[in-house]
Structure formats: C-alpha cells, structure tokens
N, C-alpha and C positions, 0 to 999 in steps of 0.2 A: 848916242846920248841915252837912249832907252836902256841899253845893256849896262851902261855905267850905273844908272839908277838901280837896276836889278841887283848888281853886284854889291852896291852900298847897302841895299835893303837886306840882302842875305847876310852880310857881315855884321850888321848892327841889330837885326831883328831876330834872326835864327838863333836858337839856343846853342851855346857852346859849353862844353864841360871839360876844360883843360885840367881842372883839379879832380881829385878823387871823389867819386860819388859815395855818399854815406848810405849804405844798403843795410837796412835793419833785418835781422834774422832772429828766429826763436827755435830752440831745440824741439824737433818733432820728427821722430823716426818714421819712415826712412827719407823724409824730405830734407831735414837739416840735422846733421849729427856732428858732434865734436867731443873732445875730452873736456868734460866740465871741470875737472880738477886742475887742468893746466891753466897758466896765465893767459890773458886775452891775447898777448903778443905771440904766444906759441900755439894758439889754436889753429887747426887746419880743418875748417868745416868741409864736409862732404855730404852727398845725398842728391836726390832728384832735383830739388829746387836750386841747390848750389850749382850743379852741372848746367841746368837750364839757364840760370842767370849768367854764369860765366860765358856761355855761348852767345847769349844776347849781347853782353858787354863787348865781346870780341868782335861781333859783327858790326857794332856801332862805334867801335874804337873808344870805349869808355874804360876808365880806371875805377877800381872798386876798393872801398874800405868797409869791411863788415862791422856793424854795430850790433851788440848782443842784447837781447831782451829776455826777461823771464816769463812773460805772458804775452798772448796775442793782444790783449787790451792795451798793455804798455806800448807795444809796437805801433798800434793804430793811433794812439794818443800822440806818439812822437811824430808820425806823419801828419796828423792834424795840426800840430804846432810847428811844422816845418823844421823839425830837428833832424829829420832824415830825408833823403831824396827819393828813396825807394824802399819798399818792404816786401820780403818774399819768404815764404815758409810753407805752411799748409793753412792758408787763411781763406775761410769761406766767404764768398760774396753774399752780403745781405743788404736789404734795403736800409736798415738802421745804420749800418756802417757807411753806406754810400752817401748818407746825409752829411758826413763830416770829412770824408776822404774820397779819392777817386780810385777806381779799380781798372785794371787792364781787361782785355778780353779773357775769357776762361783759359787758364793754363792747364786745367785738369778737371774732368767730369767724374763725379762719383755719387754715392749715396750713403746713408747710414746703414750699418749692419749691427748684428747682435752677437756678442761673445758670451758663451756659457762654459761651465765646467764640463770637460769632455766626458767625465764619468756619468753626468746626468743626461747625456745624449743617447745612452744605450737604451734600447727598447726591450731587452731581455731581462726578465725578473731573475731567472736562474743565474745569469752572468753577474748581475749586481750582487746577489747573495754570495756567489763564489768569491767575488772581489773583496767583499767585507769580511768574510770568514778568513780569507787568505791574509788580510791585514792583521787579524787577531793572532793568527798562528805564526808567531815569530820564534826565533831560537830562544830568546829570553823567557817568553811566556810558556814555551814547551818545557823548558828546564824547571821552571817554578811549578808547573802543573804536575809533572812526574815526580818531583821531590815531595810535593804535598801528598800525592797518591801513594808513594812508597812508604812514607811515614804512617799514613792513615791505615793502609791495609796491614802493615806489620803490627800496629797497635791493636787493630780489631782482631786479627788472628791470635795475637797473644792473649787478649782478654777471653776470647772464645775457647782457647786451648786450656785455660785455667778452670773453665766451667765444665765439669764432668757431665753435666746434664744436657749440654748443647752438642749437637752434631752438625752444625751449620758448615764448619770447615773440617777438613782432615787434620788430625793432630800432628801428622808428619809435616816438617817445614816446607819441603819442595812442593808437595801436593797442596798443602794448606794455603801457602802464599798464592799459588795459582788460583785456587778457589776464591781467596780474598780479593785478588785482582779483578776477577769477573764480577764479584760482588760490588766493588767500587764503581766499575763501568756501568753495571746495571742500575745502580742507585742513581747515577748521574743522568742516565737517559730515561729510565722508566719510573724512578722514584719508588720502586717496590721495596718496602721496608720489612725485614724479617722480624719475627716475634723475638723480643729480647728484653732484658731487664738490667737495671743497674748501670754500670759504666758502659756496657755494650750498647744500651739504649741511647746514652748520651752521644756516643760516637756515631751511631746510625743517624740520629737527629742532626748532628753537626754536618755530616756528609750530605744529608738530604738538603740542608740549607745551602751548602756550597753549590749543589746542582741547580737549585732554584735561581740563585744569583747568577750563575754562569749562563743559563738559558735566558734569563731576563735581560742580561747585558747584550747577548747576541741578538735577541729579538728587537731590542731598542735600536741597535746600530743598523740592522737590516731595514727596519721600518723607516728610520730617518733617511736612509739611502734611497729607498723606494719613493718616499715623499718628495725628496729632492729631484729624483728622476722624473716623477710625474709632473712637477712644476717646470723643470727645464725642458722636458720633452713636449710640453704643451704650447711652446712658443713656435708658431709657424708663420706668423705675419705680424705686422706692427700693432694691430689691434689687440693681440694677445698680451702685449706689455701692460695693458691697463690693469691696475690693481696690484701689480707685482713690484717688488723692490728692485729698482734698476739704478746702477751706478752711472754717473755721468760727470765729466769734468765741469766744475762750477762755472768757469769763465768762458766756456766754449759754446758755440751755437746749438749743438745737439741737445743740451739740457733743456732749453726753452721748448723745443719741439716735443720731446717726450713728456714734458709736463702737461702740454696741451692735450695729449691723447689719454691722460688719466693715470699715468704711471706714478708710483711712489718713488720720487727721485731721491737718491742718496748722493749729495754733492761730494766730489772728491777733488783734491788739489791737482792730481795728476793721474794718468792712465795706470802707472805703476801701483798707485794706492788702490785704484779701482780693481785691478787684477788681484791684488792681495785679498781684498774683501770677497771677491768671487771665489778664490781658492778656499777661503775659510768658511764659505757658505753663508756669509752675512748679507749678501745680495744674490739675487737670482740670475742677474745678467748684467752686462756692461754694454752700453751703446755708445758708438763713436763712428767716425768716418771709416768706411769699409776697408780701404787699402791699408790703412794703418793698423787696424785690428788684425787683419790677415798676416801682415808682416810680423807683428809682435807675437801672435799665436805660433807661427812657424818658428820664430827665434827661440821662444821658451820651450816648445815641444822638442826642438832639436837639442837644446841644452839639457833637458831632463831625460832625453832618450826614451820618451814615451809621450803619448797624447794626453796632455794635461788640459789644454784649452781647445775649444772648437768654435769656429765662426759660422753661424747659420747662413745658408746660401742666399736667402732672400734679401733684397735691397729696397729701401724706402726713403722718402723725402729726398729726391734728387737735388744735388747742389753742385756748385762749381768753386774751385779754388782760383784766386786771382792774385795778381801783383798789385801792391798798394803804392799810391802816390799822394802827395799833398794835393789838395784841391787846385785845379787849374794848372797842374804841372805840364810844361811844354815837352817833357820827356815822354809822356804817355803815348802819344801817337806813333812815334818812331819805335817804341818798344812793342806796341800792338802789331805793327807791320812785320817786325822781325819775328815775333811770336807766331804769327800766321805762317810765315815762311818756313819756320822750323817744324811746323806741323804738316807741311806738304811733303808728299813722297818724292824722293829723288830718283826719278825713273823707276827702275825695277827694285831699287833699294828702299828699305823702310825709311820713314822720316826720322829726323834726329829725335823728335818727341817720342816716337814709337820705340826707338832704341833705348831711350831712358826708361820707358815703362818696362822693357824686357830686362834691363839691368837692375833696377831697384824694386820693382813691384811684382816679381814672379811669385805665383801662388804655390 
C-alpha cells in the first residue's frame, strides 16, 4: 500500500514537462550567438550557454523552445512574470535580481576586467612617436609634400636667378635646383631664413610658415598620443579607474560597481558602442565581464590583423553567472544537480564544463 501511495505522489506531485520549455536567451558573445538578421524561425543559436543548456536538457529529457530578448532586464522581467520557464545567457547573480527571480548554482565564475586601446598600453615614448609619424607619412601626404616642395624650390630658384645681386643659388639649373632643395629642407627643420628682399622674402616667409605648421601638427599629434598612453598606462588596478572616463553597458551590473568606485561612467547601449568610443579616444577604458572582453578583443585583433585592443590582466569584483528561473520553479533543483554533475571530472577526462571553457573561452 505504501508503494502505491508513493507512486501516486510521484505522478501527481513531481514536475513533468511534456511540452517544450520556454528558454529565454539574449545575444552575448561568446555565451549566446546567432544571426540577428535572420528570422526567429531560422535562427540557430550557438555558444557556451547554449551548449550547456542543451546538455542539461538532454540529461533531464527536456524539450526546448528558445525565446529571444534584447536585454538582460527584459529576460529577467519575463522570468519574474512567468512568461518563460528558464533564462540563460551571461546573467550575473545579484542580490537585487534574486529578490524577483531565482538563480541556479553558479554556472561560471568570473570578474570584471578593463579593455583599453592597445596603442595606449605601450610604455615606449619613442615607439609611440614612431607610430604617430608613420601615420602621417602616407603615399598621399608624401605626394602632396614633394609637389609643394617641387613648386616652391623652382619658384625660389627662378626669383633668385633673376636677381643678379644674389648668390644664394647657382644660376645653372641642375646645381641651382639642388641648392634650392637643401634650402627648402633646411628651412623646414631649422627655420634659418636667408637675407632676401621682395618676392624672394615673401617665398621665404611662406615656406617658413609651412614649416611651423607642419612641426606644430606633428607636436600636437605626438603629445595627444603620449597623453593617452599616460592615461591608459596608469590603470593597474580597479582604484585607478576613479576619475577616468569609463564606458559601461547601461543596463548591466558592472556599471553600478564602477560608479561606486568614483569612475566617470559613460553609459552605452552595447559593448560594440563602447568599443567604438574607445577606438576614437572618447573614453579611456571599457569595463565589463572579463571573458567576454577577452573574446571580443581577440576577435577584433584577428580581424584587423594587428593589436587594436588590449585587456588588462587584473580582475576585480568577483561574480558568478547563473541560470534564471521564475520564483519557486520546481525545475531549479533538478537543473542544479545536473549542473553540478557536468562540472565534475569524468575520470581522467576533463568535465563537460571544462571542455566548454576550452571550446568557447580560449584566450
């Protein structure tokens, strides 16, 4: 009789999920990725969180229907209102969120990290100057410069040749143009102006001004680069963020933390927007979850075929990602047990969780 009662209790009290579970996801590389331009029906999400959930669902015999959200806030609200059964992406476990929904055990441990412009990470003043000068010396700029120089030295030699009282340049063309060439270079570098009158004095003054402008532009560019390097290179720990302009996604947890430590937070809608501000020098750093910043920096550097972005090695504000459930969900306990099982090593082989780390989060 006791066994019959237990069987009845199991059938009527234990949760069953014969229908598809509504699993909320949000795009977040490398946790959840899909083609945003394709229709929902044709989307095939991939990533760390997708692989992890599919394995959990397989072990529990659950069917899945993915529901797409544009922000973490929307996903959490959907769980709070019981519009989804589960939510998984890169969702930080916080006390405020725990008030309105339930979290699983930690599915991943991480911390915040800082992304900066890779050029600002250089500590060599000479290398920074060389980079900036190299940027200025393009094929177009060289053609314009030599065309300008060609016209100016010919005009200056011609004016001097007509002046019988001047012996600044040789009257013969080949020798005179060579002298005029060195006159042009000397004027740009040293600003030594020869004694002259009339039109010759006007040309000398004009070329003198060109030299001043060129040196001023070069000085301004190098100074700006050195200033940026000093700022970027001065970030060695989280306290160094205080007083600096730091980009952070407006709706994500890292923003609140860096506001507390005194940073001038520049809210952005997405990491892509924050990276663009960083590239343009409008912010001094971008703060977000470490693994995601490393993934994006590697992706962009590989695409550009040079080191454009760098993620500083220190980590702060330890946090955990979790799977989201509506409050009181009977599914939570079975998911937690499966999650723990997937994190356990399989004999000498790595755990399923470790294999996912190696697959999606290689540095």
